[in-house]
C-alpha positions as CSV (number, residue, x, y, z in Angstrom):
1,X,0.0,0.1,0.1
2,X,1.4,3.4,-1.0
3,X,1.8,6.1,1.8
4,X,-0.9,8.3,0.1
5,X,-3.3,5.8,0.1
6,X,-2.7,4.5,3.8
7,X,-2.8,8.3,4.9
8,X,-6.0,9.0,3.3
9,X,-7.5,5.8,4.9
10,X,-6.5,6.6,8.1
11,X,-7.9,10.2,8.0
12,X,-11.2,8.3,7.6
13,X,-11.9,5.2,9.4
14,X,-14.4,5.3,12.2
15,X,-13.2,7.0,15.5
16,X,-13.8,4.8,19.2
17,X,-17.0,5.7,19.7
18,X,-18.4,5.5,16.9
19,X,-17.0,1.7,15.9
20,X,-18.2,0.6,19.3
21,X,-21.8,2.1,18.9
22,X,-22.3,0.6,15.1
23,X,-20.7,-2.8,16.9
24,X,-23.2,-3.0,19.4
25,X,-25.7,-2.4,17.3
26,X,-25.4,-5.4,15.3
27,X,-24.6,-7.1,18.0
28,X,-28.4,-6.6,19.2
29,X,-29.4,-7.3,15.7
30,X,-27.3,-10.7,16.3
31,X,-30.8,-12.4,18.0
32,X,-33.2,-14.1,15.5
33,X,-36.4,-13.1,18.4
34,X,-35.2,-9.3,17.9
35,X,-34.6,-9.9,13.6
36,X,-38.3,-11.0,13.8
37,X,-39.9,-8.1,15.7
38,X,-37.8,-6.0,13.6
39,X,-39.7,-7.7,10.6
40,X,-42.9,-7.4,11.7
41,X,-41.8,-4.0,12.9
42,X,-41.1,-2.7,9.7
43,X,-44.3,-3.8,8.2
44,X,-46.4,-2.1,10.4
45,X,-46.7,-0.5,13.8
46,X,-48.1,-2.9,16.4
47,X,-49.2,-3.6,19.9
48,X,-47.1,-5.3,22.5
49,X,-50.4,-8.2,22.2
50,X,-50.5,-8.4,19.0
51,X,-46.6,-8.6,18.6
52,X,-46.4,-11.5,21.2
53,X,-49.4,-13.4,19.4
54,X,-48.0,-13.0,15.8
55,X,-44.6,-14.4,17.1
56,X,-46.0,-16.9,19.4
57,X,-44.4,-15.4,22.3
58,X,-45.2,-14.3,25.9
59,X,-45.6,-10.5,25.8
60,X,-42.6,-10.2,28.6
61,X,-40.8,-12.0,26.5
62,X,-41.5,-9.6,23.5
63,X,-41.5,-6.3,25.9
64,X,-38.0,-7.0,27.4
65,X,-35.9,-7.3,23.9
66,X,-38.3,-4.6,23.0
67,X,-37.1,-2.7,25.9
68,X,-33.1,-3.3,24.5
69,X,-34.6,-2.2,20.7
70,X,-35.8,0.8,22.2
71,X,-33.1,1.9,24.1
72,X,-30.7,1.2,21.3
73,X,-33.0,3.3,19.0
74,X,-34.4,0.9,16.7
75,X,-38.3,1.2,17.7
76,X,-39.7,4.0,19.1
77,X,-43.0,3.5,20.9
78,X,-46.6,5.6,21.3
79,X,-49.2,4.7,23.8
80,X,-52.9,5.0,23.7
81,X,-54.9,4.1,26.0
82,X,-53.9,1.2,27.8
83,X,-51.7,-0.3,24.4
84,X,-48.0,0.7,23.7
85,X,-47.3,0.3,20.3
86,X,-43.9,-0.1,18.7
87,X,-42.3,0.7,15.2
88,X,-39.1,1.0,13.3
89,X,-37.6,4.1,14.5
90,X,-36.7,5.4,11.1
91,X,-35.9,4.7,7.6
92,X,-32.2,3.8,7.9
93,X,-33.1,1.0,10.2
94,X,-35.4,0.1,7.8
95,X,-33.2,-0.2,5.4
96,X,-30.3,-1.3,6.9
97,X,-32.8,-4.3,7.7
98,X,-33.6,-4.5,4.2
99,X,-30.3,-4.7,2.6
100,X,-29.1,-7.1,5.2
101,X,-32.1,-9.4,4.3
102,X,-31.3,-8.9,0.7
103,X,-27.8,-9.8,1.5
104,X,-28.7,-13.0,3.1
105,X,-31.1,-13.9,0.5
106,X,-29.2,-13.7,-2.1
107,X,-26.8,-16.4,-1.5
108,X,-29.4,-19.0,-1.5
């Protein structure tokens, strides 16, 4: 590698804080249950009770996973009466999920 390209690459590398945050995001996405939750929430806003039914999990288990996803800013919630509705936080998360799925499916 030439000195010039080495310097150009080094100047554009992620800083430690950004690298750690991105690695933590991918770590959270490394769980099949959370991936299934994100798949559902990328399609529609869903209350916890319906999400639990669709996934065949207890509301407690789904709530636990949603707390983690919310703390990582992957999903957001809103309350309507007794129900809490969740949806993917923003378009970036939906695109990341879609691209990851396309990558996995192209190898089949």
